[in-house]
C-alpha positions in Angstrom: 0.1 0.1 0.3 1.1 3.1 -0.9 2.5 6.0 2.0 -0.2 8.3 0.5 -3.0 6.0 0.8 -2.4 5.1 4.2 -0.7 7.7 6.9 -0.5 8.5 10.8 -3.2 10.4 12.6 -1.7 13.6 13.7 -2.8 15.2 16.6 -5.4 18.1 15.2 -6.9 15.0 12.7 -11.5 14.7 14.0 -11.8 10.8 15.2 -15.9 10.8 13.9 -16.0 9.5 10.8 -17.2 10.9 7.7 -21.0 11.6 7.6 -22.6 7.4 6.6 -19.0 5.7 7.5 -20.9 3.6 10.5 -23.3 2.1 7.9 -21.5 -0.2 6.4 -21.5 -3.4 8.3 -17.5 -3.4 8.3 -17.2 -0.4 9.3 -19.4 -0.8 12.3 -17.6 -3.8 13.7 -14.3 -1.7 13.0 -15.5 1.0 15.7 -16.8 -1.2 17.8 -20.6 -1.0 17.2 -20.2 2.7 16.5 -18.5 2.9 20.4 -15.1 4.2 18.6 -17.0 7.5 17.1 -17.1 8.6 20.8 -15.6 12.5 20.3 -13.2 11.6 22.5 -10.9 9.1 24.3 -12.7 6.1 22.1 -10.1 3.3 22.8 -11.5 3.8 26.1 -14.5 5.1 26.1 -16.6 3.6 23.7 -13.4 0.1 22.5 -12.5 -0.7 26.1 -16.0 0.0 28.2 -18.5 -0.8 25.5 -16.6 -4.4 24.9 -17.7 -5.4 28.8 -21.3 -5.5 27.5 -20.5 -6.8 24.4 -18.1 -10.2 26.8 -20.9 -10.6 28.7 -23.0 -11.5 26.2 -20.8 -14.6 25.4 -19.0 -15.0 29.2 -21.0 -18.0 29.3 -19.7 -20.2 27.4 -17.9 -22.6 28.1 -14.1 -21.4 28.3 -13.1 -23.9 24.9 -15.9 -22.3 22.9 -14.9 -18.7 24.4 -11.5 -19.0 23.2 -12.9 -20.1 19.8 -15.1 -16.8 19.4 -12.4 -14.9 20.8 -9.9 -16.7 18.1 -12.7 -15.7 15.3 -13.4 -12.5 16.4 -9.2 -11.7 16.0 -9.3 -13.3 12.6 -12.0 -11.4 11.5 -10.6 -8.3 13.4 -7.3 -7.6 11.6 -9.7 -7.5 7.7 -12.1 -5.5 9.3 -9.7 -3.6 10.8 -7.3 -3.0 7.9 -10.8 -2.7 5.0 -11.8 -0.3 7.6 -8.5 2.1 8.2 -8.2 1.7 4.1 -11.3 2.9 3.7 -10.6 6.1 5.9 -6.8 6.5 5.0 -5.5 6.6 7.9 -3.7 3.4 9.9 -5.0 2.2 13.3 -7.6 5.4 13.4 -8.9 6.5 16.4 -12.0 5.3 16.1 -11.3 1.5 15.0 -11.7 0.0 18.7 -12.2 -3.3 17.7 -9.2 -4.3 18.5 -9.9 -3.2 22.5 -12.6 -5.0 22.0 -10.8 -8.5 21.6 -7.1 -8.0 22.4 -7.3 -6.2 25.4 -11.1 -6.8 27.0 -11.7 -10.3 26.3 -8.7 -11.3 26.5 -8.8 -9.7 30.4 -12.2 -10.7 31.2 -11.4 -14.5 29.8 -8.5 -14.8 32.3 -10.7 -14.3 35.0 -14.1 -14.8 34.0 -15.3 -15.1 38.2 -14.4 -11.8 38.9 -17.2 -10.1 37.4 -16.7 -6.4 38.8 -13.1 -6.5 40.6 -11.8 -8.2 36.8 -13.3 -5.7 35.0 -12.1 -2.9 36.5 -8.3 -3.9 36.9 -8.1 -5.7 33.6 -9.7 -1.9 32.0 -6.9 0.5 33.5 -4.4 -2.2 33.2 -4.9 -2.7 29.6 -6.0 0.8 28.8 -1.9 1.4 30.8 -0.2 -1.0 29.0 -2.2 0.0 25.3 -1.4 3.5 26.4 2.0 3.4 27.0 3.1 0.7 24.4 6.1 0.0 26.5 8.4 -3.0 24.3 7.5 -4.9 22.3 4.0 -3.5 22.0 5.7 -0.2 20.5 7.7 -1.9 17.9 4.5 -4.6 16.8 2.8 -1.7 16.6 5.5 0.4 13.9 6.4 -2.7 12.3 3.4 -4.6 11.7 0.9 -3.5 8.4 -2.3 -2.9 8.4 -5.3 -5.4 10.1 -2.7 -7.4 11.2 -0.2 -4.7 13.0 -3.5 -3.2 14.4 -5.0 -6.1 16.2 -2.0 -7.6 16.9 -0.4 -4.4 19.5 -3.8 -4.9 21.6 -3.1 -7.8 21.9 0.0 -7.7 23.2 -1.0 -5.1 25.4 -3.8 -7.5 26.6 -1.1 -10.5 27.5 0.9 -7.7 29.2 -2.2 -6.9 31.0 -3.7 -10.0 31.7 0.6 -10.9 33.4 0.2 -7.5 35.5 -3.2 -9.2 37.0 -1.1 -12.3 38.1 1.4 -10.3 39.6 -1.7 -8.3 41.8 -3.2 -10.7 43.0 0.0 -12.7 43.5 1.3 -9.5 45.3 -1.7 -7.8 46.7 -4.2 -10.7 47.1 -2.3 -14.4 48.1 -0.6 -12.9 51.6 -3.8 -12.5 53.2 -5.2 -15.8 51.7 -2.4 -17.9 52.3 
């Protein structure tokens, strides 16, 4: 893909999609059922928080079925995010939040299914920390992987870092009081 078609958004970019953009089902999903069109912090308010009610709809599934749904959503997300980024002519537009749904919240919440309220809060805070901060290797992946794969993978790695952070927090702050 040529550089004229895809560019990184600058700070002054208006985050809202063009009128009628979300009528396309591909764009609607990539924008997290429209939640990514939030005018401020779409990854936080749109993507991460809006992912919770959608997650709740399939969180009851047995673990194998749950992880197959997450894997399918990841694979479909590569195409959804890539197509939407191409149509917007912006790589990883702030409104594309399907990656936050799948890579961040659904992975995190799947690892802590019995911790509905505390787990959601801890997953949300740690995922947003790693997604915004982007320590290595998250930043390296974000800068080097093209298209929808790059959009999705950095959030999966951020979700994995968040899961490790949650396990560490449980080990340090919770386990000493239980044992």
